[in-house]
C-alpha positions in Angstrom: -13.6 17.4 16.2 -13.2 18.6 19.8 -9.5 18.1 19.7 -9.0 20.5 16.8 -10.3 23.4 18.9 -7.6 22.9 21.4 -4.6 22.5 19.1 -2.3 25.5 19.0 -3.3 29.1 19.3 -5.6 30.9 16.8 -2.6 31.8 14.5 -1.5 28.2 14.3 -5.0 27.0 13.6 -5.5 29.7 10.9 -2.2 29.3 9.1 -1.1 25.7 9.6 -2.8 22.7 7.9 -3.6 19.3 9.1 -1.9 17.8 6.0 1.3 19.8 6.6 1.4 18.8 10.3 0.9 15.2 9.5 3.5 15.2 6.6 6.0 16.9 8.9 5.8 14.1 11.4 7.0 16.2 14.3 6.6 14.0 17.5 5.7 17.1 19.4 2.7 17.8 17.1 -0.8 16.9 18.2 -2.3 15.7 14.9 0.0 12.7 14.4 -0.7 11.6 18.0 -4.4 11.9 17.4 -4.3 10.0 14.2 -2.3 7.2 15.8 -4.7 7.0 18.8 -7.7 6.9 16.4 -6.2 4.1 14.3 -6.7 6.5 11.3 -6.0 5.9 7.7 -4.0 8.6 5.8 -4.7 9.0 2.1 -1.7 10.1 -0.1 -2.4 11.3 -3.6 0.1 12.1 -6.2 0.8 11.8 -9.9 1.2 8.0 -9.5 -2.2 7.6 -8.0 -3.7 7.2 -4.5 -2.5 5.2 -1.5 -4.2 4.6 1.8 -1.8 4.0 4.7 -2.6 3.2 8.2 -1.3 5.8 10.6 0.8 3.2 12.4 2.6 2.5 9.1 2.7 6.1 7.9 4.9 7.5 10.7 8.3 5.7 10.2 10.5 7.8 12.6 10.9 11.3 13.8 10.2 13.7 10.9 10.0 10.6 8.6 6.9 9.3 6.9 5.9 6.8 4.2 5.3 9.6 1.7 7.0 8.8 -1.5 8.4 11.3 -4.1 
């Protein structure tokens, strides 16, 4: 992933996570934009099972996702 090498500085890359960035849904973040551009599918796992959600359906609004409790 060439893009991953250019996201943030070393501290961000070493402490942040892809999942955390995506779940946060910050419109200024690089990962959500990449997932949308790539027509990616996001897998959400929890006690109720697993769901696959297209990135275009996952990001509902600024800082709001389709993640359920």
